[in-house]
LOBA-244560 format. One record per residue (C-alpha): z, x, y. Coordinates in nm, 4 decimals. Example, Ala and Ser with C-alpha at 12.3 -4.5 7.8 and 13.67 -1.06 7.14 Angstrom:
atom zz=0.7800; xx=1.2300; yy=-0.4500
atom zz=0.7140; xx=1.3670; yy=-0.1060
end
This chain:
atom zz=1.3320; xx=-0.7249; yy=-1.7364
atom zz=1.4070; xx=-0.3385; yy=-1.7438
atom zz=1.6373; xx=-0.2025; yy=-1.4840
atom zz=1.3430; xx=-0.0169; yy=-1.3655
atom zz=1.1154; xx=-0.3260; yy=-1.2876
atom zz=1.4462; xx=-0.4910; yy=-1.1155
atom zz=1.4671; xx=-0.1731; yy=-0.8943
atom zz=1.0668; xx=-0.1815; yy=-0.8213
atom zz=1.1013; xx=-0.5648; yy=-0.7257
atom zz=1.4061; xx=-0.5325; yy=-0.5116
atom zz=1.2568; xx=-0.2224; yy=-0.3201
atom zz=0.9173; xx=-0.4091; yy=-0.3052
atom zz=1.0944; xx=-0.7027; yy=-0.1441
atom zz=1.2979; xx=-0.4883; yy=0.1079
atom zz=1.0128; xx=-0.2930; yy=0.1989
atom zz=0.7828; xx=-0.6023; yy=0.2819
atom zz=1.0648; xx=-0.8307; yy=0.3940
atom zz=0.9201; xx=-0.8829; yy=0.7357
atom zz=0.5792; xx=-0.9328; yy=0.6165
atom zz=0.6973; xx=-1.1983; yy=0.3859
atom zz=0.9192; xx=-1.3610; yy=0.6471
atom zz=0.6258; xx=-1.3846; yy=0.8557
atom zz=0.4111; xx=-1.5197; yy=0.5766
atom zz=0.6955; xx=-1.7904; yy=0.5241
atom zz=0.6963; xx=-1.8655; yy=0.8954
atom zz=0.3105; xx=-1.9303; yy=0.9180
atom zz=0.3545; xx=-2.1789; yy=0.6603
atom zz=0.6904; xx=-2.3554; yy=0.7559
atom zz=0.7239; xx=-2.3212; yy=1.1342
atom zz=0.9443; xx=-2.6379; yy=1.1738
atom zz=1.2008; xx=-2.5808; yy=0.9149
atom zz=1.4222; xx=-2.2788; yy=0.8052
atom zz=1.1505; xx=-2.0308; yy=0.6698
atom zz=1.4544; xx=-1.7736; yy=0.5938
atom zz=1.5994; xx=-1.9992; yy=0.3397
atom zz=1.2446; xx=-2.0676; yy=0.2047
atom zz=1.1807; xx=-1.6897; yy=0.1568
atom zz=1.5276; xx=-1.6123; yy=0.0140
atom zz=1.4695; xx=-1.9179; yy=-0.2444
atom zz=1.1557; xx=-1.7681; yy=-0.3390
atom zz=1.3001; xx=-1.4286; yy=-0.3856
atom zz=1.5427; xx=-1.5881; yy=-0.6330
atom zz=1.2763; xx=-1.7770; yy=-0.8162
atom zz=1.0336; xx=-1.4679; yy=-0.8530
atom zz=1.3495; xx=-1.2537; yy=-0.9907
atom zz=1.4352; xx=-1.5230; yy=-1.2424
atom zz=1.0620; xx=-1.5633; yy=-1.3521
atom zz=1.0442; xx=-1.1958; yy=-1.3747
atom zz=1.3366; xx=-1.1639; yy=-1.5811
atom zz=1.2300; xx=-1.4383; yy=-1.8257
atom zz=0.8895; xx=-1.3303; yy=-1.8654
atom zz=0.9789; xx=-0.9524; yy=-1.9318
atom zz=0.6989; xx=-0.8668; yy=-1.6537
atom zz=0.6724; xx=-0.4835; yy=-1.6424
atom zz=0.3959; xx=-0.4604; yy=-1.3638
atom zz=0.4369; xx=-0.3430; yy=-1.0141
atom zz=0.2408; xx=-0.5690; yy=-0.8235
atom zz=0.4314; xx=-0.8253; yy=-0.6669
atom zz=0.2863; xx=-0.9361; yy=-0.3465
atom zz=0.0556; xx=-1.1949; yy=-0.4590
atom zz=0.3031; xx=-1.3374; yy=-0.6944
atom zz=0.5584; xx=-1.3805; yy=-0.4112
atom zz=0.2905; xx=-1.5358; yy=-0.1814
atom zz=0.1684; xx=-1.8037; yy=-0.4228
atom zz=0.5485; xx=-1.8890; yy=-0.5011
atom zz=0.6295; xx=-1.9302; yy=-0.1289
atom zz=0.3075; xx=-2.1716; yy=-0.0825
atom zz=0.4151; xx=-2.3513; yy=-0.3945
atom zz=0.7829; xx=-2.3936; yy=-0.2983
atom zz=0.7039; xx=-2.5140; yy=0.0315
atom zz=0.4782; xx=-2.7731; yy=-0.1201
atom zz=0.7364; xx=-2.8723; yy=-0.3517
atom zz=0.9920; xx=-2.9206; yy=-0.0733
atom zz=0.7446; xx=-3.1173; yy=0.1434
atom zz=0.6704; xx=-3.3344; yy=-0.1420
atom zz=1.0568; xx=-3.4052; yy=-0.2192
atom zz=1.1004; xx=-3.4682; yy=0.1594
atom zz=0.8155; xx=-3.7040; yy=0.1726
atom zz=0.8762; xx=-4.0744; yy=0.2920
atom zz=0.7124; xx=-4.3312; yy=0.0526
atom zz=0.6371; xx=-4.6879; yy=0.1463
atom zz=0.7365; xx=-4.9703; yy=-0.0652
atom zz=0.4250; xx=-5.1828; yy=-0.1164
atom zz=0.6067; xx=-5.4881; yy=-0.1796
atom zz=0.8684; xx=-5.4801; yy=0.0805
atom zz=0.8527; xx=-5.6479; yy=0.4034
atom zz=0.7982; xx=-5.3432; yy=0.6268
atom zz=0.4951; xx=-5.2559; yy=0.4774
atom zz=0.3426; xx=-5.6033; yy=0.5237
atom zz=0.4127; xx=-5.5916; yy=0.8950
atom zz=0.2613; xx=-5.2453; yy=0.9413
atom zz=-0.0904; xx=-5.3666; yy=0.7595
atom zz=-0.1166; xx=-5.6769; yy=0.9828
end
């Protein structure tokens, strides 16, 4: 990633922070949506750096990253049911 792209990405994020924060809040109302947005910023920054992206359009990239990060976090927190366990049999009956 060139220094120019880093500045463009940082400026874009700063200028659109309130919009992105609102977008994160609309997806994840119950949890800490600020942490979600900041984690996505770091992911996007790292991905752009590794890929050598030199474009100037970041909005869709960040929004998709927010959605995918929320889905991953939701899946990681999801409670699974042990089908062979005693509690599952009592729930079915």
